[in-house]
Structures are given as C-alpha cells and as structure tokens.
C-alpha positions as CSV (number, residue, x, y, z in Angstrom):
1,X,0.0,0.0,0.0
2,X,1.2,3.5,-0.7
3,X,1.0,6.5,1.5
4,X,-1.6,9.2,0.9
5,X,-0.4,12.8,1.0
6,X,-2.7,15.8,1.4
7,X,-1.6,19.5,1.1
8,X,-3.3,21.3,4.0
9,X,-1.7,24.7,3.7
10,X,0.4,26.3,0.9
11,X,2.8,29.2,1.2
12,X,0.1,31.8,0.5
13,X,-2.1,30.3,3.3
14,X,0.9,30.1,5.7
15,X,1.9,33.8,5.3
16,X,-0.9,35.1,7.6
17,X,-0.2,32.2,10.0
18,X,3.4,33.4,10.5
19,X,2.2,37.0,10.8
20,X,-0.2,35.9,13.6
21,X,2.6,34.0,15.3
22,X,4.6,37.2,15.2
23,X,1.7,39.2,16.8
24,X,1.5,36.5,19.5
25,X,5.3,36.9,20.2
26,X,5.1,40.7,20.1
27,X,2.5,40.5,22.9
28,X,5.2,38.8,25.1
29,X,7.8,41.5,24.6
30,X,8.3,43.9,27.5
31,X,11.8,45.4,26.9
32,X,13.6,42.3,28.0
33,X,16.4,41.3,25.5
34,X,14.9,38.6,23.4
35,X,16.4,35.6,21.6
36,X,14.6,33.7,18.9
37,X,16.1,30.2,19.2
38,X,15.4,28.0,16.1
39,X,15.5,24.3,16.5
40,X,17.4,22.8,13.6
41,X,16.4,21.7,11.1
42,X,13.0,23.1,10.1
43,X,12.6,25.3,13.2
44,X,15.6,27.4,12.2
45,X,14.1,28.7,8.9
46,X,10.8,29.1,10.6
47,X,12.6,31.2,13.3
48,X,14.0,33.3,10.5
49,X,10.5,34.0,9.2
50,X,9.1,34.7,12.7
51,X,12.1,37.0,13.4
52,X,11.6,39.0,10.2
53,X,7.8,39.3,10.8
54,X,8.4,40.2,14.5
55,X,10.8,43.0,13.5
56,X,8.0,44.5,11.3
57,X,5.6,44.4,14.3
58,X,8.1,45.7,16.9
59,X,10.8,47.8,15.0
60,X,13.8,48.5,17.1
61,X,13.2,45.7,19.6
62,X,16.2,44.1,21.1
63,X,16.0,40.6,19.4
64,X,18.8,38.2,18.5
65,X,18.6,35.0,16.4
66,X,20.3,31.7,17.5
67,X,19.9,28.0,16.6
68,X,20.2,24.8,18.5
69,X,20.5,21.3,17.1
70,X,18.0,18.9,18.7
71,X,17.8,15.4,17.2
72,X,15.6,12.4,18.2
73,X,14.2,11.3,14.9
74,X,15.4,11.1,11.4
75,X,13.3,13.0,8.8
76,X,11.6,9.6,8.2
77,X,10.5,9.6,11.8
78,X,12.7,6.7,12.5
79,X,14.0,6.8,16.1
80,X,17.7,7.8,16.0
81,X,18.5,8.5,19.6
82,X,16.6,7.0,22.6
83,X,17.5,10.2,24.5
84,X,17.0,13.4,22.6
85,X,20.4,14.8,21.6
86,X,21.1,18.5,21.9
87,X,24.0,20.5,20.5
88,X,23.9,24.1,21.7
89,X,26.0,27.2,21.0
90,X,28.7,27.5,23.6
91,X,28.5,31.3,23.7
92,X,24.7,31.7,23.8
93,X,24.7,34.3,26.6
94,X,21.0,33.8,27.5
95,X,21.1,35.0,31.2
96,X,18.3,37.4,31.7
97,X,16.9,37.1,28.2
98,X,13.5,36.2,27.0
99,X,13.9,33.1,24.8
100,X,11.4,32.0,22.2
101,X,12.1,28.5,21.1
102,X,10.8,27.8,17.5
103,X,10.0,24.4,16.1
104,X,7.9,23.1,13.2
105,X,5.6,20.6,14.9
106,X,4.9,19.9,18.6
107,X,3.9,16.3,18.8
108,X,5.0,14.5,21.9
109,X,7.2,17.2,23.3
110,X,10.5,15.3,23.7
111,X,12.6,17.8,21.7
112,X,11.1,20.9,23.4
113,X,11.6,19.3,26.8
114,X,15.2,18.7,26.1
115,X,15.7,22.3,25.0
116,X,13.9,23.6,28.1
117,X,16.1,21.4,30.3
118,X,19.2,23.0,28.7
119,X,17.7,26.5,28.9
120,X,17.1,26.0,32.7
121,X,20.9,26.0,33.2
122,X,21.2,29.2,31.1
123,X,19.2,31.3,33.5
124,X,16.9,33.1,31.1
125,X,14.3,35.6,32.3
126,X,11.5,33.7,30.5
127,X,11.1,30.8,28.0
128,X,8.4,30.4,25.5
129,X,7.7,27.8,22.8
130,X,6.5,28.7,19.3
131,X,5.4,26.1,16.9
132,X,3.9,26.2,13.4
133,X,1.7,23.1,14.1
134,X,0.6,21.9,17.5
135,X,-0.7,18.3,17.3
136,X,-1.8,18.3,21.0
137,X,-0.6,14.7,21.7
138,X,1.9,15.5,24.4
139,X,3.8,12.9,26.4
140,X,6.0,15.4,28.1
141,X,4.8,18.4,30.2
142,X,5.4,21.1,27.6
143,X,3.0,23.4,25.8
144,X,3.4,26.0,23.1
145,X,2.8,29.7,24.0
146,X,2.8,30.7,20.4
147,X,0.9,28.5,18.0
148,X,0.3,28.9,14.3
149,X,-2.0,25.9,13.6
150,X,-3.7,23.4,15.9
151,X,-4.4,20.0,14.3
152,X,-6.0,17.0,16.1
153,X,-5.4,14.1,13.7
154,X,-5.1,10.4,14.0
155,X,-2.0,9.2,16.0
156,X,-0.8,7.3,12.9
157,X,-1.0,10.3,10.6
158,X,2.0,12.5,10.2
159,X,2.2,16.3,9.8
160,X,5.0,17.3,7.4
161,X,6.1,20.9,7.4
162,X,7.9,21.7,4.2
163,X,10.2,24.6,4.9
164,X,12.7,26.0,2.5
165,X,15.7,25.5,2.1
166,X,15.0,21.9,3.1
167,X,12.1,21.6,0.7
168,X,11.2,23.7,-2.4
169,X,7.7,24.9,-1.2
170,X,6.7,26.3,2.2
171,X,3.7,24.1,3.0
172,X,2.1,21.8,5.6
173,X,1.1,18.3,4.4
174,X,-0.7,15.4,6.0
175,X,0.8,12.0,5.4
176,X,-1.4,9.0,5.9
177,X,0.8,5.9,5.9
178,X,-0.4,2.9,4.0
179,X,-3.6,4.6,2.8
C-alpha cells in the first residue's frame, strides 16, 4: 500500500499564520532582551520567518537569532537517539533574556523538553515555545505559548512541514501511511 499525502496549507495560506505568530510573540515582549532560538532543522528557517515578521511588528526591539540542534528522529520519523540529543551554542549568553524556542511541529514534546532542560541552566528571564503546528498529543509536560495551527489528527497520521531551504515549497502536508 502506498502513502496518501494531502496538502493542507500552501505558502500563501501560511503567510498570515506566520504573521499571527509574530503578533503573539510581540505581545510577550516587554523590553527584556529577546532571543529567537530556532530548533534545527526546520525550526531554524521558521525562526528566521518569525524573526523577520516580528521586526516588522516591533521595530527596534532588542531581538537576537540563534539556533540549537536537537535530534531524536530522522526526517523519516525513525528513532535515531533514545535520549534526545542537543548540540547548543557555547556562547549563547541567555542569562536574563526572554527566549522564544521555535520548532515546526509539537507532537509528543521530547525535543522541546530537552531544549527547556538545557535552557534552565542558562538562567533566562523567561522561556516560550513557538510552533507552526501543535498536534496536542503530548507525552512530556510542555506546551506552546505561540501556535500557528492546531491539528487534532489520528496518531498514525504524520504532519510534514515543508520549509525552504529543506524543501522547495513552504507548506504543511498530512501524510497518511499505508492509505
């Protein structure tokens, strides 16, 4: 049996979603230096989009961009590391900063939990999660403060966020294995 793939959102439909996420993030800003922390892979270019939109909503705000590599699954969703691996910048300097962690999909929460654990040792003023898609099937005690789309789908279905430069089109697809 082959997989069924459905395009749920294209780039044109996602532009206002990113803009809304930036508005949600802007509501959190209070003058505290802010870091937009992209989770590599797809969270990083999403963080770039959020950062650009946020600068339009809050010109002159003290905002930096950093990335962190968090890996548990391969792009095929095959488990690579039983314990989520994190490679963080050594010179992040996050003490006293507001950190907005950006990822593509919040599913079970393992990756975000690992980043939050690392951030706890960095002594930020506040930590928030921003996700393009929240599946609301958490196994870990994490939630997103900034959410683009909420999708309650079957546990066997997969949400694929296509984010340039990793894919050619900016889109959100639903993959139904063995359809």
